[in-house]
C-alpha positions in Angstrom: 36.5 26.3 -24.6 34.8 27.7 -21.6 31.7 28.6 -23.6 31.5 25.1 -25.0 31.6 23.7 -21.4 29.2 26.2 -20.2 26.8 25.4 -23.0 27.2 21.7 -22.4 26.5 22.0 -18.8 23.4 24.2 -19.6 22.2 21.7 -22.1 22.8 18.9 -19.7 20.7 20.6 -16.7 18.0 21.5 -19.3 17.8 17.7 -20.5 17.6 16.6 -16.7 14.9 19.0 -16.0 12.8 18.0 -18.9 13.3 14.3 -17.7 12.3 15.0 -14.3 9.1 16.9 -15.6 8.4 13.9 -17.6 8.8 11.7 -14.7 6.4 13.8 -12.6 3.9 13.6 -15.4 4.2 9.8 -15.3 3.5 9.9 -11.6 0.2 11.7 -12.3 -0.5 9.1 -14.9 0.2 6.3 -12.4 -2.2 7.9 -10.1 -5.1 8.1 -12.5 -4.4 4.4 -13.7 -4.2 3.0 -10.1 -7.4 4.8 -9.0 -9.2 3.5 -12.0 -8.3 -0.1 -11.1 -9.3 0.7 -7.6 -12.8 1.6 -9.1 -12.9 -1.8 -10.9 -11.8 -0.5 -14.4 -10.1 -3.1 -16.7 -6.4 -2.3 -17.6 -7.5 -1.2 -21.3 -10.0 1.1 -19.6 -7.5 2.4 -17.0 -5.0 3.0 -19.8 -7.6 5.1 -21.7 -7.9 7.3 -18.6 -4.2 8.1 -18.8 -4.2 9.2 -22.5 -3.9 12.9 -21.8 -1.1 15.5 -22.4 1.0 17.0 -19.7 -0.7 20.4 -20.5 -4.0 18.9 -19.3 -2.7 18.3 -15.8 -4.5 20.7 -13.5 -2.9 21.6 -10.2 -5.5 19.7 -8.2 -4.6 16.5 -10.1 -1.0 16.8 -9.5 -1.6 17.5 -5.7 -4.0 14.5 -5.5 -1.1 12.4 -7.1 1.3 13.8 -4.6 -0.9 13.0 -1.5 -1.5 9.4 -2.8 2.2 9.0 -3.4 2.8 10.1 0.2 0.1 8.0 1.9 0.7 4.8 -0.2 4.4 4.9 -0.9 6.0 6.9 2.0 6.6 9.7 -0.5 8.8 7.5 -2.8 8.3 8.4 -6.5 9.5 5.2 -8.4 7.2 2.8 -6.5 3.9 4.5 -7.6 5.1 4.5 -11.2 6.6 1.1 -11.0 3.5 -0.2 -9.4 1.4 1.2 -12.3 3.7 -0.5 -14.9 3.6 -3.7 -13.0 -0.3 -3.6 -13.1 -0.2 -2.8 -16.9 0.1 0.9 -17.5 1.7 1.8 -20.8 4.7 3.9 -20.3 4.7 7.5 -21.8 8.4 7.9 -21.3 11.5 6.4 -22.9 11.7 2.6 -22.7 15.1 2.9 -21.0 13.8 5.3 -18.1 10.6 3.1 -17.8 12.8 0.0 -17.4 14.9 1.6 -14.7 11.8 2.8 -13.0 10.2 -0.7 -13.2 13.3 -2.5 -11.9 13.7 -0.1 -8.9 10.1 -0.6 -8.0 10.3 -4.1 -8.1 12.9 -4.2 -5.5 11.0 -1.9 -3.4 9.6 -3.8 0.0 6.1 -2.1 -0.6 3.6 -4.7 -1.3 0.9 -3.8 -3.8 -2.6 -4.6 -2.5 -4.9 -4.6 -5.5 -7.7 -2.7 -3.7 -9.0 -2.1 -0.1 -6.7 1.2 0.0 -9.6 3.5 1.1 -8.7 3.1 4.8 -5.1 4.1 4.2 -6.3 6.7 1.8 -9.0 8.1 4.0 -11.9 7.7 1.5 -14.9 5.7 1.0 -14.6 2.2 -0.3 -15.4 2.0 -4.0 -18.1 -0.8 -5.0 -15.3 -2.9 -6.4 -13.4 -2.5 -3.3 -16.5 -4.0 -1.4 -16.7 -6.8 -4.0 -13.0 -7.6 -3.7 -13.5 -7.9 0.2 -16.4 -10.2 -0.3 -14.3 -12.2 -2.8 -11.5 -12.6 0.0 -14.1 -13.7 2.4 -15.5 -16.2 0.2 -12.0 -17.7 -0.6 -11.5 -18.0 3.1 -14.9 -19.6 3.5 -14.4 -22.1 0.9 -10.8 -23.1 1.7 -11.5 -23.0 5.4 -8.2 -20.9 5.7 -7.5 -17.5 7.3 -7.1 -14.7 4.8 -3.4 -14.3 5.9 -2.7 -17.9 4.5 -3.7 -17.1 0.9 -3.3 -13.2 0.5 0.4 -13.3 -0.5 -0.6 -15.6 -3.3 -3.8 -13.4 -4.2 -1.7 -10.2 -4.2 1.0 -11.7 -6.4 -1.6 -12.2 -9.1 -3.1 -9.7 -11.6 -6.6 -9.0 -10.4 -7.9 -8.3 -13.8 -10.1 -11.5 -13.9 -11.5 -10.3 -10.6 -12.3 -6.9 -12.1 -13.7 -8.4 -15.3 -16.0 -10.7 -13.2 -17.1 -7.6 -11.1 -17.9 -5.8 -14.2 -19.8 -8.8 -15.8 -21.9 -9.2 -12.6 -20.4 -12.5 -11.6 -20.9 -13.3 -7.9 -17.7 -13.0 -5.7 -18.4 -16.8 -4.5 -18.4 -18.0 -8.1 -15.0 -16.3 -8.9 -13.7 -17.6 -5.3 -14.7 -21.1 -6.3 -12.7 -20.9 -9.5 -9.8 -19.3 -7.6 -9.7 -21.9 -4.9 -10.0 -24.9 -7.4 -7.3 -23.4 -9.8 -4.7 -22.8 -6.9 -5.4 -26.0 -4.9 -7.1 -24.3 -1.9 -10.0 -26.4 -1.7 -10.9 -28.1 1.3 -10.3 -31.6 -0.4 -7.0 -30.5 -1.6 -6.0 -29.0 1.8 -7.2 -32.2 3.5 -4.9 -34.4 1.4 -1.8 -32.5 2.3 
C-alpha cells in the first residue's frame, strides 16, 4: 500500500513539474508575442513568431522573458501570459490551464498599454510605438481633448486596426479621424453634449 501511495505522490510531483515547465514555456511565447506586437506585427504574424518548440528556447530568450515579466508585471507570471491571450496569442497549453490563466490575468489590476513600453523597458522606441504616439496626438488634436480623456477607451480596444494601418502606410491622422468619428470624439459630437 505504501508503495502505491509513494508512486502516486511521485507521479503527482512529476505531473506538476511538467505543468510548471509548460507554463514557463508559455511565458517565453507570451514575451515573443507581445514584443512582436510592440514592433507593429499583426496578431497572425506575432503568432507565427511563437511557433517554436520548448527545446528551441535558449537561455538568453528565457532571461529576456524573465526581465520583461519583472519590469512590466512586477514579476507576476499569469499577467504576462494572460495579456498575450487577451491580445490574441494562441495557447499552446491545455485549454483548462489557459482558461484559468486568462481569468486570473483579467482580474489583475495591471493595465495593458498596447505600445509605448520602451521607457519602462529601458529600450529604444520602435517605429510602431512612434506611430502610435502620433496617433494619440492626432486623436487629441481632432477631439480637442487631453489624452487622459480617451486613453482608457483606446487601451480597452484591440490595436490591430492601428497596426494594420501602420503596415499599410496609412497616416496616423487618417486613422485618428476614423477613430474619433467612430467613437463620437469629434469636436461636433463633444460640443453637442
